[in-house]
Structures are given as structure tokens and as C-alpha cells.
All heavy atoms as a GROMACS GRO file, in nm:
protein
  498
    1MET      N    1  -1.161  -0.609   0.041
    1MET     CA    2  -1.262  -0.650  -0.052
    1MET      C    3  -1.274  -0.543  -0.160
    1MET      O    4  -1.291  -0.426  -0.133
    1MET     CB    5  -1.395  -0.667   0.022
    1MET     CG    6  -1.510  -0.690  -0.069
    1MET     SD    7  -1.655  -0.747   0.021
    1MET     CE    8  -1.730  -0.596   0.071
    2ASN      N    9  -1.262  -0.584  -0.285
    2ASN     CA   10  -1.279  -0.491  -0.395
    2ASN      C   11  -1.425  -0.483  -0.432
    2ASN      O   12  -1.498  -0.579  -0.426
    2ASN     CB   13  -1.198  -0.534  -0.517
    2ASN     CG   14  -1.051  -0.508  -0.499
    2ASN    OD1   15  -1.013  -0.433  -0.412
    2ASN    ND2   16  -0.970  -0.569  -0.580
    3ARG      N   17  -1.466  -0.367  -0.475
    3ARG     CA   18  -1.602  -0.345  -0.520
    3ARG      C   19  -1.598  -0.304  -0.665
    3ARG      O   20  -1.498  -0.255  -0.714
    3ARG     CB   21  -1.667  -0.237  -0.436
    3ARG     CG   22  -1.677  -0.276  -0.290
    3ARG     CD   23  -1.750  -0.169  -0.211
    3ARG     NE   24  -1.744  -0.207  -0.072
    3ARG     CZ   25  -1.714  -0.125   0.025
    3ARG    NH1   26  -1.689  -0.001   0.001
    3ARG    NH2   27  -1.710  -0.166   0.149
    4THR      N   28  -1.708  -0.319  -0.732
    4THR     CA   29  -1.717  -0.279  -0.872
    4THR      C   30  -1.820  -0.170  -0.885
    4THR      O   31  -1.929  -0.181  -0.830
    4THR     CB   32  -1.756  -0.400  -0.960
    4THR    OG1   33  -1.662  -0.504  -0.936
    4THR    CG2   34  -1.756  -0.364  -1.106
    5ASP      N   35  -1.785  -0.063  -0.956
    5ASP     CA   36  -1.883   0.043  -0.976
    5ASP      C   37  -1.972   0.009  -1.095
    5ASP      O   38  -1.961  -0.095  -1.156
    5ASP     CB   39  -1.815   0.180  -0.992
    5ASP     CG   40  -1.731   0.192  -1.118
    5ASP    OD1   41  -1.746   0.109  -1.210
    5ASP    OD2   42  -1.652   0.288  -1.126
    6SER      N   43  -2.062   0.100  -1.130
    6SER     CA   44  -2.159   0.073  -1.236
    6SER      C   45  -2.094   0.053  -1.372
    6SER      O   46  -2.155  -0.004  -1.462
    6SER     CB   47  -2.262   0.186  -1.243
    6SER     OG   48  -2.197   0.309  -1.272
    7ASN      N   49  -1.971   0.099  -1.389
    7ASN     CA   50  -1.900   0.081  -1.515
    7ASN      C   51  -1.819  -0.048  -1.518
    7ASN      O   52  -1.752  -0.078  -1.615
    7ASN     CB   53  -1.805   0.198  -1.541
    7ASN     CG   54  -1.879   0.328  -1.559
    7ASN    OD1   55  -1.986   0.330  -1.617
    7ASN    ND2   56  -1.822   0.436  -1.509
    8GLY      N   57  -1.824  -0.124  -1.410
    8GLY     CA   58  -1.748  -0.247  -1.402
    8GLY      C   59  -1.604  -0.227  -1.358
    8GLY      O   60  -1.525  -0.320  -1.359
    9ASP      N   61  -1.567  -0.104  -1.319
    9ASP     CA   62  -1.432  -0.076  -1.275
    9ASP      C   63  -1.418  -0.110  -1.126
    9ASP      O   64  -1.508  -0.086  -1.047
    9ASP     CB   65  -1.397   0.072  -1.294
    9ASP     CG   66  -1.396   0.111  -1.440
    9ASP    OD1   67  -1.362   0.027  -1.525
    9ASP    OD2   68  -1.432   0.227  -1.470
   10ASP      N   69  -1.302  -0.164  -1.092
   10ASP     CA   70  -1.277  -0.193  -0.951
   10ASP      C   71  -1.258  -0.063  -0.876
   10ASP      O   72  -1.193   0.030  -0.922
   10ASP     CB   73  -1.150  -0.277  -0.935
   10ASP     CG   74  -1.171  -0.422  -0.976
   10ASP    OD1   75  -1.285  -0.467  -0.973
   10ASP    OD2   76  -1.072  -0.487  -1.010
   11THR      N   77  -1.316  -0.055  -0.758
   11THR     CA   78  -1.292   0.056  -0.668
   11THR      C   79  -1.236  -0.002  -0.540
   11THR      O   80  -1.264  -0.116  -0.505
   11THR     CB   81  -1.422   0.134  -0.638
   11THR    OG1   82  -1.518   0.044  -0.583
   11THR    CG2   83  -1.476   0.199  -0.764
   12MET      N   84  -1.154   0.074  -0.471
   12MET     CA   85  -1.089   0.024  -0.352
   12MET      C   86  -1.180   0.035  -0.231
   12MET      O   87  -1.250   0.133  -0.215
   12MET     CB   88  -0.962   0.105  -0.326
   12MET     CG   89  -0.856   0.083  -0.426
   12MET     SD   90  -0.713   0.178  -0.379
   12MET     CE   91  -0.656   0.227  -0.540
   13SER      N   92  -1.174  -0.066  -0.147
   13SER     CA   93  -1.248  -0.059  -0.021
   13SER      C   94  -1.177   0.039   0.071
   13SER      O   95  -1.062   0.076   0.050
   13SER     CB   96  -1.255  -0.197   0.044
   13SER     OG   97  -1.127  -0.235   0.093
   14THR      N   98  -1.245   0.079   0.174
   14THR     CA   99  -1.187   0.172   0.271
   14THR      C  100  -1.063   0.112   0.335
   14THR      O  101  -0.961   0.180   0.348
   14THR     CB  102  -1.291   0.209   0.378
   14THR    OG1  103  -1.404   0.266   0.313
   14THR    CG2  104  -1.234   0.307   0.478
   15ASP      N  105  -1.068  -0.016   0.374
   15ASP     CA  106  -0.952  -0.080   0.436
   15ASP      C  107  -0.835  -0.082   0.341
   15ASP      O  108  -0.721  -0.054   0.380
   15ASP     CB  109  -0.986  -0.223   0.479
   15ASP     CG  110  -1.080  -0.229   0.597
   15ASP    OD1  111  -1.095  -0.128   0.668
   15ASP    OD2  112  -1.140  -0.335   0.618
   16HIS      N  113  -0.860  -0.116   0.217
   16HIS     CA  114  -0.753  -0.119   0.117
   16HIS      C  115  -0.691   0.019   0.102
   16HIS      O  116  -0.568   0.033   0.101
   16HIS     CB  117  -0.808  -0.168  -0.017
   16HIS     CG  118  -0.704  -0.175  -0.124
   16HIS    ND1  119  -0.695  -0.082  -0.224
   16HIS    CD2  120  -0.603  -0.262  -0.143
   16HIS    CE1  121  -0.593  -0.114  -0.302
   16HIS    NE2  122  -0.535  -0.221  -0.255
   17GLN      N  123  -0.772   0.121   0.094
   17GLN     CA  124  -0.720   0.257   0.077
   17GLN      C  125  -0.640   0.299   0.200
   17GLN      O  126  -0.534   0.363   0.186
   17GLN     CB  127  -0.832   0.356   0.052
   17GLN     CG  128  -0.782   0.495   0.016
   17GLN     CD  129  -0.694   0.497  -0.107
   17GLN    OE1  130  -0.733   0.444  -0.210
   17GLN    NE2  131  -0.578   0.558  -0.096
   18GLU      N  132  -0.685   0.263   0.318
   18GLU     CA  133  -0.611   0.298   0.439
   18GLU      C  134  -0.473   0.231   0.440
   18GLU      O  135  -0.373   0.294   0.475
   18GLU     CB  136  -0.690   0.257   0.563
   18GLU     CG  137  -0.811   0.345   0.588
   18GLU     CD  138  -0.898   0.296   0.701
   18GLU    OE1  139  -0.863   0.197   0.768
   18GLU    OE2  140  -1.004   0.358   0.722
   19LEU      N  141  -0.468   0.105   0.398
   19LEU     CA  142  -0.340   0.035   0.392
   19LEU      C  143  -0.252   0.094   0.283
   19LEU      O  144  -0.132   0.111   0.302
   19LEU     CB  145  -0.363  -0.114   0.371
   19LEU     CG  146  -0.425  -0.186   0.490
   19LEU    CD1  147  -0.473  -0.324   0.451
   19LEU    CD2  148  -0.326  -0.193   0.606
   20ARG      N  149  -0.310   0.126   0.170
   20ARG     CA  150  -0.235   0.186   0.060
   20ARG      C  151  -0.176   0.321   0.103
   20ARG      O  152  -0.064   0.356   0.066
   20ARG     CB  153  -0.324   0.203  -0.062
   20ARG     CG  154  -0.248   0.242  -0.186
   20ARG     CD  155  -0.343   0.245  -0.306
   20ARG     NE  156  -0.271   0.267  -0.428
   20ARG     CZ  157  -0.222   0.172  -0.507
   20ARG    NH1  158  -0.242   0.046  -0.476
   20ARG    NH2  159  -0.157   0.200  -0.616
   21ASP      N  160  -0.250   0.396   0.183
   21ASP     CA  161  -0.202   0.525   0.231
   21ASP      C  162  -0.081   0.511   0.324
   21ASP      O  163  -0.006   0.607   0.343
   21ASP     CB  164  -0.314   0.600   0.304
   21ASP     CG  165  -0.423   0.650   0.210
   21ASP    OD1  166  -0.402   0.653   0.087
   21ASP    OD2  167  -0.531   0.686   0.262
   22LEU      N  168  -0.062   0.393   0.381
   22LEU     CA  169   0.052   0.369   0.470
   22LEU      C  170   0.179   0.330   0.394
   22LEU      O  171   0.287   0.325   0.453
   22LEU     CB  172   0.017   0.258   0.570
   22LEU     CG  173  -0.089   0.290   0.674
   22LEU    CD1  174  -0.123   0.167   0.756
   22LEU    CD2  175  -0.044   0.404   0.764
   23LEU      N  176   0.168   0.303   0.265
   23LEU     CA  177   0.284   0.255   0.189
   23LEU      C  178   0.404   0.350   0.190
   23LEU      O  179   0.518   0.303   0.204
   23LEU     CB  180   0.243   0.219   0.046
   23LEU     CG  181   0.152   0.098   0.033
   23LEU    CD1  182   0.113   0.078  -0.114
   23LEU    CD2  183   0.215  -0.027   0.090
   24PRO      N  184   0.385   0.482   0.178
   24PRO     CA  185   0.504   0.569   0.185
   24PRO      C  186   0.577   0.557   0.319
   24PRO      O  187   0.700   0.552   0.322
   24PRO     CB  188   0.447   0.710   0.165
   24PRO     CG  189   0.318   0.688   0.092
   24PRO     CD  190   0.264   0.558   0.144
   25CYS      N  191   0.502   0.549   0.427
   25CYS     CA  192   0.563   0.533   0.558
   25CYS      C  193   0.630   0.396   0.571
   25CYS      O  194   0.737   0.384   0.632
   25CYS     CB  195   0.459   0.551   0.669
   25CYS     SG  196   0.392   0.718   0.675
   26TYR      N  197   0.568   0.295   0.514
   26TYR     CA  198   0.628   0.160   0.513
   26TYR      C  199   0.761   0.163   0.440
   26TYR      O  200   0.860   0.106   0.487
   26TYR     CB  201   0.531   0.061   0.448
   26TYR     CG  202   0.583  -0.080   0.442
   26TYR    CD1  203   0.570  -0.166   0.551
   26TYR    CD2  204   0.644  -0.129   0.327
   26TYR    CE1  205   0.616  -0.296   0.546
   26TYR    CE2  206   0.691  -0.259   0.321
   26TYR     CZ  207   0.677  -0.342   0.430
   26TYR     OH  208   0.724  -0.471   0.425
   27ALA      N  209   0.765   0.229   0.325
   27ALA     CA  210   0.888   0.237   0.246
   27ALA      C  211   1.000   0.306   0.323
   27ALA      O  212   1.118   0.276   0.302
   27ALA     CB  213   0.861   0.309   0.114
   28LEU      N  214   0.963   0.397   0.412
   28LEU     CA  215   1.063   0.469   0.491
   28LEU      C  216   1.091   0.402   0.626
   28LEU      O  217   1.174   0.451   0.703
   28LEU     CB  218   1.015   0.613   0.516
   28LEU     CG  219   1.008   0.702   0.393
   28LEU    CD1  220   0.937   0.832   0.426
   28LEU    CD2  221   1.147   0.727   0.337
   29GLY      N  222   1.021   0.292   0.656
   29GLY     CA  223   1.041   0.223   0.783
   29GLY      C  224   0.984   0.299   0.900
   29GLY      O  225   1.039   0.293   1.010
   30ALA      N  226   0.873   0.368   0.878
   30ALA     CA  227   0.819   0.457   0.980
   30ALA      C  228   0.682   0.415   1.032
   30ALA      O  229   0.601   0.500   1.068
   30ALA     CB  230   0.813   0.599   0.924
   31LEU      N  231   0.654   0.285   1.036
   31LEU     CA  232   0.524   0.239   1.086
   31LEU      C  233   0.540   0.177   1.224
   31LEU      O  234   0.646   0.122   1.258
   31LEU     CB  235   0.466   0.132   0.992
   31LEU     CG  236   0.425   0.178   0.854
   31LEU    CD1  237   0.371   0.061   0.774
   31LEU    CD2  238   0.323   0.290   0.860
   32ASP      N  239   0.434   0.184   1.303
   32ASP     CA  240   0.436   0.113   1.431
   32ASP      C  241   0.415  -0.036   1.403
   32ASP      O  242   0.377  -0.074   1.292
   32ASP     CB  243   0.333   0.171   1.528
   32ASP     CG  244   0.189   0.145   1.490
   32ASP    OD1  245   0.155   0.035   1.444
   32ASP    OD2  246   0.106   0.236   1.510
   33PRO      N  247   0.443  -0.122   1.501
   33PRO     CA  248   0.438  -0.266   1.476
   33PRO      C  249   0.303  -0.318   1.424
   33PRO      O  250   0.300  -0.405   1.336
   33PRO     CB  251   0.470  -0.327   1.613
   33PRO     CG  252   0.554  -0.223   1.680
   33PRO     CD  253   0.497  -0.091   1.633
   34ASP      N  254   0.193  -0.264   1.473
   34ASP     CA  255   0.061  -0.309   1.426
   34ASP      C  256   0.038  -0.271   1.280
   34ASP      O  257  -0.012  -0.350   1.201
   34ASP     CB  258  -0.051  -0.253   1.513
   34ASP     CG  259  -0.052  -0.314   1.652
   34ASP    OD1  260  -0.003  -0.428   1.668
   34ASP    OD2  261  -0.103  -0.248   1.744
   35GLU      N  262   0.074  -0.147   1.246
   35GLU     CA  263   0.059  -0.103   1.107
   35GLU      C  264   0.150  -0.183   1.015
   35GLU      O  265   0.110  -0.222   0.906
   35GLU     CB  266   0.092   0.046   1.096
   35GLU     CG  267  -0.007   0.138   1.163
   35GLU     CD  268   0.040   0.281   1.168
   35GLU    OE1  269   0.162   0.305   1.180
   35GLU    OE2  270  -0.048   0.369   1.162
   36LEU      N  271   0.272  -0.207   1.060
   36LEU     CA  272   0.369  -0.284   0.982
   36LEU      C  273   0.314  -0.422   0.949
   36LEU      O  274   0.317  -0.465   0.834
   36LEU     CB  275   0.499  -0.295   1.060
   36LEU     CG  276   0.611  -0.374   0.996
   36LEU    CD1  277   0.665  -0.302   0.874
   36LEU    CD2  278   0.722  -0.399   1.096
   37ARG      N  279   0.261  -0.488   1.049
   37ARG     CA  280   0.204  -0.622   1.030
   37ARG      C  281   0.086  -0.619   0.932
   37ARG      O  282   0.075  -0.702   0.843
   37ARG     CB  283   0.160  -0.679   1.166
   37ARG     CG  284   0.166  -0.825   1.178
   37ARG     CD  285   0.148  -0.879   1.321
   37ARG     NE  286   0.108  -0.786   1.426
   37ARG     CZ  287   0.194  -0.726   1.511
   37ARG    NH1  288   0.322  -0.748   1.502
   37ARG    NH2  289   0.149  -0.645   1.604
   38ALA      N  290   0.000  -0.520   0.947
   38ALA     CA  291  -0.117  -0.509   0.859
   38ALA      C  292  -0.076  -0.485   0.714
   38ALA      O  293  -0.130  -0.548   0.622
   38ALA     CB  294  -0.209  -0.397   0.908
   39VAL      N  295   0.020  -0.396   0.693
   39VAL     CA  296   0.066  -0.367   0.557
   39VAL      C  297   0.134  -0.490   0.498
   39VAL      O  298   0.108  -0.528   0.383
   39VAL     CB  299   0.160  -0.245   0.555
   39VAL    CG1  300   0.227  -0.230   0.419
   39VAL    CG2  301   0.082  -0.119   0.589
   40GLU      N  302   0.219  -0.556   0.575
   40GLU     CA  303   0.288  -0.675   0.523
   40GLU      C  304   0.190  -0.786   0.488
   40GLU      O  305   0.206  -0.853   0.386
   40GLU     CB  306   0.394  -0.722   0.621
   40GLU     CG  307   0.512  -0.627   0.622
   40GLU     CD  308   0.621  -0.665   0.720
   40GLU    OE1  309   0.596  -0.746   0.813
   40GLU    OE2  310   0.733  -0.613   0.703
   41ASP      N  311   0.088  -0.805   0.570
   41ASP     CA  312  -0.015  -0.904   0.539
   41ASP      C  313  -0.086  -0.868   0.409
   41ASP      O  314  -0.111  -0.953   0.324
   41ASP     CB  315  -0.116  -0.916   0.652
   41ASP     CG  316  -0.061  -0.986   0.776
   41ASP    OD1  317   0.047  -1.048   0.768
   41ASP    OD2  318  -0.128  -0.976   0.881
   42HIS      N  319  -0.121  -0.742   0.394
   42HIS     CA  320  -0.191  -0.695   0.275
   42HIS      C  321  -0.105  -0.713   0.150
   42HIS      O  322  -0.155  -0.753   0.045
   42HIS     CB  323  -0.230  -0.548   0.294
   42HIS     CG  324  -0.300  -0.490   0.176
   42HIS    ND1  325  -0.429  -0.525   0.140
   42HIS    CD2  326  -0.259  -0.397   0.085
   42HIS    CE1  327  -0.464  -0.458   0.032
   42HIS    NE2  328  -0.363  -0.380  -0.004
   43LEU      N  329   0.023  -0.685   0.162
   43LEU     CA  330   0.112  -0.694   0.046
   43LEU      C  331   0.127  -0.836  -0.007
   43LEU      O  332   0.161  -0.853  -0.124
   43LEU     CB  333   0.250  -0.637   0.082
   43LEU     CG  334   0.257  -0.486   0.093
   43LEU    CD1  335   0.389  -0.443   0.156
   43LEU    CD2  336   0.237  -0.420  -0.042
   44THR      N  337   0.097  -0.935   0.074
   44THR     CA  338   0.110  -1.074   0.026
   44THR      C  339   0.007  -1.106  -0.081
   44THR      O  340   0.029  -1.198  -0.160
   44THR     CB  341   0.098  -1.176   0.141
   44THR    OG1  342  -0.032  -1.168   0.198
   44THR    CG2  343   0.205  -1.154   0.246
   45THR      N  344  -0.101  -1.030  -0.088
   45THR     CA  345  -0.208  -1.062  -0.184
   45THR      C  346  -0.245  -0.949  -0.278
   45THR      O  347  -0.325  -0.969  -0.368
   45THR     CB  348  -0.336  -1.105  -0.109
   45THR    OG1  349  -0.379  -0.997  -0.025
   45THR    CG2  350  -0.312  -1.230  -0.026
   46CYS      N  351  -0.189  -0.831  -0.261
   46CYS     CA  352  -0.233  -0.715  -0.340
   46CYS      C  353  -0.123  -0.670  -0.436
   46CYS      O  354  -0.027  -0.603  -0.396
   46CYS     CB  355  -0.274  -0.601  -0.248
   46CYS     SG  356  -0.340  -0.460  -0.342
   47VAL      N  357  -0.139  -0.706  -0.562
   47VAL     CA  358  -0.040  -0.673  -0.663
   47VAL      C  359  -0.030  -0.522  -0.685
   47VAL      O  360   0.080  -0.468  -0.700
   47VAL     CB  361  -0.072  -0.746  -0.796
   47VAL    CG1  362   0.020  -0.702  -0.908
   47VAL    CG2  363  -0.065  -0.896  -0.776
   48SER      N  364  -0.143  -0.452  -0.684
   48SER     CA  365  -0.137  -0.308  -0.708
   48SER      C  366  -0.059  -0.236  -0.597
   48SER      O  367   0.016  -0.142  -0.624
   48SER     CB  368  -0.276  -0.247  -0.725
   48SER     OG  369  -0.349  -0.251  -0.605
   49CYS      N  370  -0.072  -0.282  -0.474
   49CYS     CA  371   0.004  -0.221  -0.365
   49CYS      C  372   0.151  -0.262  -0.372
   49CYS      O  373   0.239  -0.183  -0.337
   49CYS     CB  374  -0.057  -0.256  -0.230
   49CYS     SG  375  -0.206  -0.160  -0.194
   50GLN      N  376   0.180  -0.382  -0.418
   50GLN     CA  377   0.319  -0.424  -0.437
   50GLN      C  378   0.386  -0.332  -0.540
   50GLN      O  379   0.501  -0.289  -0.521
   50GLN     CB  380   0.326  -0.569  -0.485
   50GLN     CG  381   0.283  -0.670  -0.383
   50GLN     CD  382   0.264  -0.808  -0.443
   50GLN    OE1  383   0.301  -0.836  -0.557
   50GLN    NE2  384   0.202  -0.897  -0.366
   51GLN      N  385   0.315  -0.301  -0.648
   51GLN     CA  386   0.369  -0.212  -0.750
   51GLN      C  387   0.387  -0.070  -0.697
   51GLN      O  388   0.489  -0.005  -0.723
   51GLN     CB  389   0.278  -0.214  -0.873
   51GLN     CG  390   0.278  -0.347  -0.944
   51GLN     CD  391   0.167  -0.360  -1.047
   51GLN    OE1  392   0.069  -0.284  -1.046
   51GLN    NE2  393   0.180  -0.458  -1.134
   52ALA      N  394   0.288  -0.022  -0.622
   52ALA     CA  395   0.299   0.112  -0.564
   52ALA      C  396   0.416   0.118  -0.467
   52ALA      O  397   0.491   0.217  -0.466
   52ALA     CB  398   0.168   0.149  -0.494
   53LEU      N  399   0.434   0.014  -0.388
   53LEU     CA  400   0.546   0.010  -0.293
   53LEU      C  401   0.679   0.017  -0.366
   53LEU      O  402   0.770   0.088  -0.322
   53LEU     CB  403   0.538  -0.115  -0.206
   53LEU     CG  404   0.654  -0.132  -0.108
   53LEU    CD1  405   0.661  -0.014  -0.010
   53LEU    CD2  406   0.641  -0.264  -0.033
   54ALA      N  407   0.692  -0.053  -0.476
   54ALA     CA  408   0.816  -0.048  -0.553
   54ALA      C  409   0.846   0.095  -0.597
   54ALA      O  410   0.962   0.140  -0.591
   54ALA     CB  411   0.807  -0.141  -0.673
   55GLN      N  412   0.744   0.167  -0.637
   55GLN     CA  413   0.763   0.307  -0.677
   55GLN      C  414   0.802   0.394  -0.557
   55GLN      O  415   0.892   0.478  -0.568
   55GLN     CB  416   0.637   0.362  -0.742
   55GLN     CG  417   0.608   0.296  -0.875
   55GLN     CD  418   0.474   0.340  -0.933
   55GLN    OE1  419   0.384   0.381  -0.861
   55GLN    NE2  420   0.461   0.328  -1.064
   56TYR      N  421   0.736   0.374  -0.444
   56TYR     CA  422   0.771   0.450  -0.324
   56TYR      C  423   0.914   0.421  -0.279
   56TYR      O  424   0.986   0.511  -0.236
   56TYR     CB  425   0.674   0.421  -0.209
   56TYR     CG  426   0.538   0.485  -0.226
   56TYR    CD1  427   0.423   0.408  -0.221
   56TYR    CD2  428   0.524   0.621  -0.247
   56TYR    CE1  429   0.297   0.466  -0.237
   56TYR    CE2  430   0.399   0.680  -0.263
   56TYR     CZ  431   0.287   0.601  -0.257
   56TYR     OH  432   0.164   0.659  -0.273
   57ARG      N  433   0.955   0.296  -0.289
   57ARG     CA  434   1.092   0.261  -0.249
   57ARG      C  435   1.194   0.326  -0.341
   57ARG      O  436   1.300   0.369  -0.296
   57ARG     CB  437   1.110   0.109  -0.247
   57ARG     CG  438   1.047   0.047  -0.126
   57ARG     CD  439   1.078  -0.099  -0.116
   57ARG     NE  440   1.040  -0.149   0.016
   57ARG     CZ  441   1.010  -0.274   0.041
   57ARG    NH1  442   1.012  -0.364  -0.056
   57ARG    NH2  443   0.978  -0.312   0.163
   58GLU      N  444   1.163   0.334  -0.468
   58GLU     CA  445   1.252   0.400  -0.562
   58GLU      C  446   1.267   0.547  -0.526
   58GLU      O  447   1.377   0.602  -0.522
   58GLU     CB  448   1.197   0.385  -0.703
   58GLU     CG  449   1.289   0.436  -0.811
   58GLU     CD  450   1.234   0.408  -0.950
   58GLU    OE1  451   1.183   0.299  -0.974
   58GLU    OE2  452   1.245   0.501  -1.033
   59ILE      N  453   1.155   0.611  -0.496
   59ILE     CA  454   1.156   0.753  -0.458
   59ILE      C  455   1.226   0.772  -0.324
   59ILE      O  456   1.312   0.858  -0.308
   59ILE     CB  457   1.012   0.809  -0.452
   59ILE    CG1  458   0.952   0.811  -0.592
   59ILE    CG2  459   1.012   0.948  -0.389
   59ILE    CD1  460   0.803   0.832  -0.595
   60SER      N  461   1.191   0.690  -0.225
   60SER     CA  462   1.248   0.707  -0.092
   60SER      C  463   1.396   0.677  -0.090
   60SER      O  464   1.470   0.736  -0.013
   60SER     CB  465   1.173   0.622   0.011
   60SER     OG  466   1.195   0.484  -0.011
   61GLY      N  467   1.443   0.588  -0.178
   61GLY     CA  468   1.586   0.560  -0.187
   61GLY      C  469   1.664   0.685  -0.223
   61GLY      O  470   1.772   0.710  -0.169
   62GLY      N  471   1.610   0.767  -0.308
   62GLY     CA  472   1.673   0.893  -0.345
   62GLY      C  473   1.671   0.993  -0.232
   62GLY      O  474   1.762   1.075  -0.219
   63LEU      N  475   1.569   0.988  -0.150
   63LEU     CA  476   1.559   1.081  -0.038
   63LEU      C  477   1.658   1.050   0.074
   63LEU      O  478   1.704   1.139   0.144
   63LEU     CB  479   1.417   1.078   0.022
   63LEU     CG  480   1.304   1.128  -0.068
   63LEU    CD1  481   1.171   1.103   0.000
   63LEU    CD2  482   1.321   1.274  -0.100
   64LEU      N  483   1.688   0.923   0.090
   64LEU     CA  484   1.771   0.880   0.203
   64LEU      C  485   1.920   0.878   0.170
   64LEU      O  486   2.001   0.838   0.252
   64LEU     CB  487   1.726   0.741   0.250
   64LEU     CG  488   1.580   0.735   0.300
   64LEU    CD1  489   1.542   0.591   0.332
   64LEU    CD2  490   1.561   0.824   0.422
   65MET      N  491   1.956   0.921   0.054
   65MET     CA  492   2.098   0.920   0.014
   65MET      C  493   2.174   1.032   0.080
   65MET      O  494   2.132   1.132   0.116
   65MET     CB  495   2.111   0.930  -0.137
   65MET     CG  496   2.054   0.809  -0.206
   65MET     SD  497   2.069   0.823  -0.384
   65MET     CE  498   2.210   0.719  -0.410
   0.00000   0.00000   0.00000
């Protein structure tokens, strides 16, 4: 659930931030099955996390070479 601050800007909910924090591990394939499922479910509806994941994958691709 997104919240809006007094300036009308979206702020991330705690759940959203927790899932977003898992994206680097997701990009590296380092999540347990429950976390993996939660992140994948979240990614189906969250464009900002989809974009962040693309960036993490680009970075992690260079690390794994």
C-alpha cells in the first residue's frame, strides 16, 4: 500500500520497502523459496521495483562474469 505525505509525494510502505530491499538478492538468485515467491508476486504489480530489478540485473551480470 502506497501512502502520500503532506507534499502529495508517494512514500513506500514498510512491506514494499522490505520487498525492494530483497531485489539485489533476487537478481543474484539468492532468496529462499518464501522470499522468492513474495518478490515475484510483488513484481507483477510494482513498476518501480521492476525498473530497480532491471538495474540490479545489469550490475549483477557484470559481477558474475
